N, C-alpha and C positions, 0 to 999 in steps of 0.2 A: 513261604513266609507268612501269608496272610494269617494262615492257620497256627502257625509259632506266635504270632504278636497276639493273636486273640487267647491263645494259652497264656501267653504271659499276662494279659491285661485280667484274666479272672483271677491269674493268681493273687496281681496288683490289689485286687478287691478283697479277697480274702486276707491279705497282709494288712489292710484299712480295718476291718472287721477284728482280727487279732489286736490289732494295735489300740482300737477303740476299747477294747475288754481290759487291756492291760493299764492303760491310763486311766481308767474310771476307778479300777480297784485302787491302784496306786495314790489317787488323789484321795479318796475316801478313808486309805490307812493314813494319811498326812497329820489327820486332826480334823477338828471341828471348827470352821470358820466362825461360827456364832461366837467363841470365846474372844474373836478380835474383831468383831462387829459391836457387841454390847458392852457397856461399862462392867466394871467389877463386881456393883452391887444391884447390878439387874436382877429383877425378881425372878422366880420360877416360871410365873405366867408370862413374862415377857421372853423368856428363853424358847419354852415350848412354842408361843406364837411365832417368832422368828423362824426356827426351826420348821415349823408348819407351814408357813409363807414359802420357804427356800424348799419346800419338797424332802427334808431330811429326814423326816419322822417315817416315810416309807419305807417299806423293807428293801435291802438293797438290791435284790432281782427285780423290783418294780421300779427302783430309780435306773436300774441300766436300761430296761425295755423303754422306759420314756425317753434317757439320753439318747438311746442309738437309733429309735424311731425320730426323733426330733432331730438329731446330728445328720440324719440320710437325707433330711431336707433343707441342711442347711442353717437349723436353728441350733445354735448350742446355748442359748439362753442369754439373760443379761448377768452382765458382769454385778460381781455383789459389791464391788467397790465403787464403780463408776456409772452403774443404773444405767447402762447401754448393752446393746446387744456385742455378746463378747466376740462374734466373727468379724462384725464391723469394726471393732478395735482393732484385731489383730490385721485385718486387710488394708486399714488407714497405715499403720506402722510398716507394711511388708515393703512398700516402694523403696524407702530409706534402706531396709535390711537388703534388699535385690540388688542397689545402687550398689552399696559396700561391697556386696557380695562380687557382682560384675566388675568391679574395679581391682580387687584383689586377685581375681581367676585372671585378667588382664594382664595385670603386673606378673603374677607367676608363670605366663605363658611367654612373657617377654625375657625375662630373667632364664627361664629354666631351658627354654629351646635351644639359645646359643651356649649355654654352660652344658647341657648333655651333648651337643654336636661336637663341640669342641674337645670335651675331655673322650669322647668316642675315637676321633679323629687323631688325638694325641694321646692314644691309650698307654699308661706304662711310664709317662712323662712325669716332670715335675709339675706341669701345668694342670696336667689329669689330675695327679695327688692332690694338689692344692684345691681345685674345684669341688673334688668330691669332699674336699676335708671342712671346706666353708656350708657346702649344700650339708653334710652330716651335721654342723654344728647348728645352722637355722633349722634343722629337722630336730632336733634335740631341745632347743630352748622352748622353754613355755611361753604361749602367747601375752596369758597375762604380767609374766614377768617381763618380757619382751616390750609388752605396751607402757608398761611402767617405768622402764629403762628410757623410752624414747620420751616419755613426757618431763622425765626428769633434766635430759638434756637439751631436748629442742624447745621445750616450752619454759621450765623452771628457768635452765643455766643461759642457754644462749637468747631466749625470746625470741625465735625465729618462727613458730608454729603454734595457734591455741592449742589447748590441752583437751578441748572438750568442745561438744555441741556439734550441729547441724545447720547448713545453710551457705555455707560459702565452701569454694574448692580446697581453701586451705585447711578447713576443718577435717576433711576427709583425707589428706595426708598421713598423719600417723595412724589411724585405723586401717587405712590401705595396707600400709606398709607392713604391719603386725601380722595381719592374715596373710598378706602376698609371700612374704618372707618362707612362711613355713608351707604354703604350699608349692612353690617354685623349689625347695630344696627335695621334697619327695618327688616331684615330676623329673626334675632333672637327673636324679640316680636312675630313676625308671628308664628315661628317654636313652641315657648311655649305656646302660645294661643292653637294652634292646638292641640298639643300634651295633654294639660289639657282637651281639649274637648274630644278627643278620650280615655283619660285614665278613662273616665267615663261613657263609651259604656259599654251596657252588655257583649258581646263578648270576651273585655278585662277582666271583672270578671271570665267569663267563663275560660278563658286559665289560669287564675289565680289558680282557682278550679282544674284544671287537672292538677296541678302541675308543669305547664311549667315554666322556670327558667325567670326571669326578663329580662334578656338581651336578649334572642330568643323575649319574648314579644315585647319589645321596639324596634328591629329591624324588625322583620318579621310581626308583625301586626301593633303596631302602630305608627311607622315612615312613612308607607306606605300610610295610610290616611293624617297623618298630612301634609304631604309635597304636597299634591295637591294645598293647598293656596299659599304655599311657592313656589312652580314650577311656580303660574299664575304670583305672582309679582315680580319672577326672571327672566321671561321673559320679563315683560315690564321694568323692570331695566335694563336690559341688553341694551334695545333700547334706554332707558333715559340716559344710561352711555356716548351716543354718545353727548348728550347734555350738561351732566357734564363735561365731556372731555373737551369741549370749554372753559370753565371757568379755570378748573385746568393746562390746557395745556396754558393758559396765563399766569397765576401767576407762572408757573414754566419754561417759555421760551420752552416748550417743541415741538418739530416739529411736530407735530401731524396733522391730518386733521382740528381740532378745532383752531389751532392757526392760520392755512390758512384762515379759513372762517371769523374770527375775523378781521383778515387785510381784507379781501375781502371786509367785509360790512363796515369798514373805508373809502375804495376806492371807493365803488358801483360797484365792479367788479361782474356784473349779471352773467355771466356764471358760475363763481365759486361757488357762493351763490347757484343757481339752481342746479347744479350738487350735491353738498355737500346735500342740503335737498332732491332730489329725493334718491338719495343713501342712506340715514338714512332710509327715508320712505321705501323703499324697504328691507331694512334689519330687519326691525321690523316688516314686512310682512311675510317676512321668520321664524323668530323667532317665532312669532304667530302661525304659522303652526308646527313648531316644538314642542310648547308647548302642542298643542293638540294632536300629536303623543304621547307625555309623558304622558298625561292623560290615554289615552287607555292603557299604559304600568303601570301604578299604578292600575287603576281600572277597571276591566273588566267589569264591569256595563256599563260605558261609552262605550267602544270599542262595546259592542253588541248591544247598544242604537243606 
């Protein structure tokens, strides 16, 4: 197991190197930030001076080596717009996004586990079909559309919840529900499928024949095996929620890192974009390592192998 984790850690480093190269190239292809920073009547001398100050006159290979060397030390340069270290700006906004992500995942599990379990226990019944239809609808609805509908209903029409902002629990409700419903729909379907397959296994039938209670069989035996694919997707979705938060935070004007990077993209603020992507990639790498450790805890065969 230690050797396996070391190999995965080395793969994670290679992933970060590849992501760094991709984000560097794509940001340079998106356009020239100087055009947004200077007035239209700026002289060629002013344009050249600003490009030189930002290091944009150097050849791309030179820019990339400088970027990668500094990024490896945690220095992504200063934001073109805010004139502050880009990494500090991203990390300052990250707790708000982490709070939204954590609440959304908690809501998703709170909804998905009972939905998946009930649907599996009542397989083929009207309740199973109803729950899976609801989950399919929740998975198919785009998060930006759901967020707008929630604002129109609960903020504009009913005046029950604030449509935007951050600082009070009520301001977290709508964005949490928007992200949580999508995640719950996917996890419920996976858990239901895993439990149905597990219930058909011989060892479950043996447990029933020995007189074990249904609740004990479900919790001790069935859930452990059915949880493995759910854990896999849960880990992947935890990373992808950072991407989903970009849309949700924009809809609700939520001051997290997602809203920050959307503004940075519009202003071609390369340092913030690069810092956000690298931090997101590092988060996904760490989550994947934690998922691997969870596999070993759920299934001893994986640990022994």
